[in-house]
C-alpha positions as a printed NumPy array, in Angstrom:
array([[-12.505,   6.242,   8.508],
       [ -9.807,   8.162,   6.655],
       [ -8.38 ,  11.641,   7.106],
       [ -7.473,  13.487,   3.917],
       [ -5.061,  16.385,   4.482],
       [ -4.619,  18.933,   1.69 ],
       [ -1.134,  20.323,   2.335],
       [ -1.3  ,  23.44 ,   0.185],
       [ -4.818,  24.404,   1.266],
       [ -3.811,  25.441,   4.798],
       [ -3.432,  21.728,   5.683],
       [ -7.21 ,  21.374,   5.483],
       [ -8.37 ,  18.061,   6.938],
       [-11.409,  16.212,   5.627],
       [-12.788,  13.022,   7.135],
       [-14.094,  10.246,   4.91 ],
       [-16.309,   7.632,   6.537],
       [-17.357,   5.738,   3.409],
       [-14.651,   3.585,   1.799],
       [-16.67 ,   3.164,  -1.386],
       [-16.937,   6.905,  -2.006],
       [-14.659,   8.488,  -4.608],
       [-12.094,  10.964,  -3.301],
       [-13.578,  13.762,  -5.419],
       [-16.981,  13.332,  -3.759],
       [-15.359,  13.501,  -0.315],
       [-13.422,  16.649,  -1.229],
       [-16.448,  18.404,  -2.696],
       [-18.353,  18.052,   0.594],
       [-15.795,  20.295,   2.326],
       [-14.099,  22.423,  -0.34 ],
       [-14.1  ,  23.32 ,  -4.028],
       [-12.037,  21.076,  -6.32 ],
       [-11.522,  21.387, -10.065],
       [-13.351,  18.76 , -12.151],
       [-14.067,  20.006, -15.664],
       [-15.568,  16.828, -17.152],
       [-18.039,  16.212, -14.346],
       [-16.113,  13.313, -12.766],
       [-16.279,  11.072, -15.812],
       [-12.522,  10.427, -16.154],
       [-12.349,  12.263, -19.486],
       [ -9.855,  14.912, -18.384],
       [ -7.196,  15.297, -15.723],
       [ -8.371,  18.482, -14.009],
       [ -9.335,  16.695, -10.777],
       [ -5.853,  15.266, -10.216],
       [ -4.199,  15.336,  -6.819],
       [ -0.533,  14.918,  -6.008],
       [ -0.188,  12.166,  -3.403],
       [  2.409,  13.102,  -0.788],
       [  1.72 ,  10.273,   1.692],
       [ -0.585,   7.292,   1.915],
       [ -0.52 ,   5.864,  -1.619],
       [ -1.021,   2.442,  -0.024],
       [ -4.421,   3.599,   1.268],
       [ -5.782,   4.33 ,  -2.206],
       [ -7.646,   1.974,  -4.506],
       [ -5.78 ,   0.479,  -7.461],
       [ -5.321,   2.572, -10.567],
       [ -8.203,   2.38 , -12.998],
       [ -7.886,   1.816, -16.754],
       [ -8.543,   5.533, -17.2  ],
       [ -5.618,   6.446, -14.946],
       [ -3.363,   3.908, -16.684],
       [ -4.26 ,   5.491, -20.03 ],
       [ -3.302,   8.967, -18.788],
       [ -0.055,   7.6  , -17.332],
       [  0.843,   6.135, -20.735],
       [  0.002,   9.454, -22.395],
       [  2.191,  11.242, -19.806],
       [ -0.746,  13.39 , -18.707],
       [ -0.568,  11.874, -15.218],
       [  2.595,  11.378, -13.167],
       [  3.217,   8.35 , -10.981],
       [  2.638,  10.457,  -7.84 ],
       [ -0.701,  11.8  ,  -9.127],
       [ -4.175,  10.279,  -9.003],
       [ -7.499,  11.31 , -10.509],
       [ -9.783,  12.072,  -7.579],
       [-12.832,  11.005,  -9.595],
       [-11.35 ,   7.516, -10.034],
       [ -9.85 ,   6.706,  -6.629],
       [-11.291,   5.655,  -3.259],
       [ -9.523,   6.202,   0.078],
       [ -9.069,   3.508,   2.754],
       [ -6.755,   5.287,   5.213],
       [ -5.076,   8.594,   6.009],
       [ -3.48 ,  10.415,   3.068],
       [ -1.769,  13.734,   2.355],
       [ -2.34 ,  15.394,  -1.006],
       [ -1.617,  18.658,  -2.814],
       [ -3.523,  20.537,  -5.492],
       [ -1.328,  20.898,  -8.614],
       [ -0.658,  24.562,  -9.38 ],
       [ -2.316,  24.44 , -12.821],
       [ -5.611,  23.271, -11.257],
       [ -5.783,  25.631,  -8.289],
       [ -9.011,  27.591,  -8.194],
       [ -8.679,  31.4  ,  -8.14 ],
       [-11.125,  31.981,  -5.272],
       [ -9.207,  29.743,  -2.825],
       [ -5.995,  30.685,  -1.024],
       [ -3.19 ,  28.154,  -1.504],
       [  0.223,  27.946,   0.076],
       [  3.192,  26.619,  -1.847]])
């Protein structure tokens, strides 16, 4: 079991019970999360900023490595469609991918 806390979404907490499930799928069960390409790793709109718990995330995929090289992904960011969670983490939604119908704190 893992607890995902979204800091800038009123510290919303989401529980993940399936270690094989992608983070995006876990998030979408409890909230809305940007994902323009349909979770295929062809964009970066589903990215999350990892504040704590990087060690509880699966290894970077080739897709994430490609975006790192292209400087479209920072070292503290992960694509939620590519990563699985194995323990408690804290994340933030990057400002450019915040959805207009949700209320975020900065």
